[in-house]
N, C-alpha and C positions, 0 to 999 in steps of 0.2 A: 504493499499499499504506500503510495507516495506521501511525502511530508506534507504537501499542500492539503491533500484529502484528510489526513489526520488532523491538521489544524482546523479545517472546517468543521469536522465532526466534534472536536472539543468546543469550538465556539457554540454550536447548537446544544451541546450537552450542558455547558455552563449557563446558556440562556434559559434552558428548561429549568434548571435549578433555581435560577434567580426568579423566574416567574412563580414557581411554587413558593418560594419564600415570601414574595410580595403578596400572593393570594392569602397565605395563611396568616400573615401579620396583619391583614386587614387594610393594606394600602391600596389594594385593588378591590373595588366593589364587586361583590358576587351578585348574581342575578337575584332580584327580589322575588320573593314568593307571592303568588296571587291568592289573596284571601277573599272568599266569596262573600262574606258577611261584613267585612270591615267598613266599606263604604256606606253600608245601610246604617250601621251603628253610629258612624261619624255624622251622618245626616241627621239622625234622631237626636243625637247629642247637641248639635247646633240649634235645631228647631226648639227643643225644650228649653235650652238656655235663652234664646230670644224671647219666647213666649212668657217664660216665668219672670223675665226682667221687665218686659214692656207691657204685659197685660195684667198679670197678677200682683205685681209689686205695688201698683198704685192704690189698691183697696186694703183698707184696714178692717179686719173682721174681729169678732169677739166670741169666745166660747166659754162656758162654764165647766170647770173641771173640779172634781172632788178634791177637797183639801186645799186647793189652790184659788178657788173662786173664779172670777172673770179674768180671762187671759186674752190679751190683744195680740194680734199677729198680722203679718202682711199676707194677702192672698197668694202671693207667689210661693210662699213657703211650702205649700202643698205639692208644688211641682218642681221647684228648683233642686231639691235633693235627688230627683231623678238624673240630673246631670252627674252627680257623684256616683250614682248607681252605674251609669254607663262608663264612667271613668274607671271604676273598679273592674268592671268586666274587660275593658280594653287593656288595662295593665296586666291583669291576671292571665289573660289568654294570649295577647300579642306582645306584651312587654311595654316598658316605660316609654320607649321612643314613639310608639304608635299612639299612645295616649297624649304624649306631648304634642304631637301634630294636631290632634283633635283640640287640645286646649288652645293652641295658637289660631286654629280656624275658628273656634268660638270667640276668641278675643277680637279677631279681625271682624267677625260678624256683628259683634256688639259695638265696635267702634264705627262701623259703616252705618248701622241702624241709628246710633246717637247723632251722627253728623247729618244724616238724611232728615231725621226728625227735626233738627234745629233749622235746616235749610227750608223745609216745607212750611214750618211755623212762621219763619220770617218773611215768606213771600206775601206780596199785597193780597188782601182778600177781596174777592169779587163782591159787588153790591148785592144786597138782599138779606132778609132775616134769616133764611136757612143757613147761608154760608157764614153769617156772623155767629150763630149758635155753634156751627160746626168748628169754626176757628177757636172758640172758647173750650169746646171738648178736646181738641187737639192740644191746646196749651195745658189743660188740666191733666191729661193722660201722658203726654210726651214731653211737656215743657220743664222737666226737671233741670235743675241747675247743673252747670258743668261740673261743679264740685261733687255732686251726688254721682253723676254719670262716670267721671273718672274714678271715684272711690269704688264704685260698683265693678268696673272693669279690672282695676288693680287688685282688688280683694279676691275676685274670681280667679284671676291668673295665679296669684300667690297660693290660694287655697287649693286649687285643683292640682297644681304641680306638687305641693306638699303631700297631698293625699296619694298621688301616684307614686312618689318617692318612697313614701313610708310602706306602702303595700308591696312594692317591688323588693325592698330590703327585707320585710318580714317574710315574704315568700321563700327567700333564701334561707333565712334563720330557721323557719319552721320546716324547711325541706319539702315544701309543697303541701304540707298537712295543715289542718284546722283553718280552712278558708274563712270561717266566720270571725276568727280573731283578726285576720288581715282586713276584711271589708269593714268591719266595725272599728277596729283600731285606727285605720288610716282615715276613715271618714271623721272620726273624733278629732283627729289632729287637723285635717283639712278644713273642716267646718269651724274649728276654733280659730284658725288663721284667717279664714274668710270673714267670720263675724267681727273678730277684733279689729281687723283693718278697716272694714267698711263703716262701722258705726263711729269709730274714732275719726277717721278722715272725712266722713260726710257731715257729722253733727257735732264735733268737738267745738265748743265755743258758742253753739247755738242751743243745744239742749244741756240741762244740768248734768253734771258728771254722773251722779247716781242714776239718773234716768237712762243714760247711754249704757250703763253697766247692766241695769235691770232688763232693758230690751234686748241687748246683745245676748245676755244669758238665756232669756226665754227663747229666742230664735235658735240658739245653739242647741238647747236641750231638745226642742221639737224636731230640728233637722236630723240630729244624731239618732233620735228614737225612730224617725222614719227608716233609716238605714237598718236598724235592729229588726223592725217589722218585715222589711223586705228581704231578710236573709234567705228564707226558703226559695224565693224566686231568683235570687242571685245564684244560689247553688244549681238550680235547674238550668238557667241560661248559660252559666260558665261550663257545666258539663256538656250541654248541647253543643256549644261552640268548639270546645276542645275536641269533640268527637268528629264533628263535621269538618273542621278545618285541619284536623290532625296537628294541632299546634298547642303547646304548653310552654311558653317561653320563660326562661329564668335570666334575669338581668345581672349576670355575673361579670360580664366584661363591658357593661353599658356605660357610655359617657352620659353622666346625669346633668350636664349643663342645661340650664332652661332655655338658653339663647340658641336654639337650633330647631329647625323644622324637619330637616332630612332625616329619614328613618336609617 
């Protein structure tokens, strides 16, 4: 065999070794798996988030509870925890990176909706009693101050990512067992971050401090209780997706930076 041919073969051999090293070190992206249900869950996550923030949040409701008396809460509290429900499912089945992408999608949707609402409200109103009443309704429902809107988006972003991070880490610590501890524990942390940031950023200096603490605590307890009650449904959905997607991801080598959208 000629020396030139030997050199060529060695070049190809070394190149093959180099490609293998690059592939296994993660420097070269491997083909992404196609998940049948991820896009559906992502869409549901964003829809629930938008509806709970822009439809339910504007109404204050009151219920009478044994030992607690009358408890006031925002209408959106009945539906906002569903976003955490979806976040738990995404992290448990697909991993932190997929839930992080959903959180950024939800954040972008909230930002767009808030900007759109302000632009629509600021447009000149056509003459007529109907449009005048319609304008008042828009201002009442969607005319939240920028302080409240920004507080809501920031609190959601921090709380959701904290929820996903805690669940991903607990899955490794528990070796995939005791799903209920992860869903409830991560939601307890995420909702605490969400409620603390939102009420302080939105109402500090406007409401008395003790009132902020009372309302934030009530919202936190109700939201976390929702997750506890949803535990059987969470088990069913998670097991269904793991079976159908053939996926049960562990975030052992995951980059947990929140400032990334790529999976």
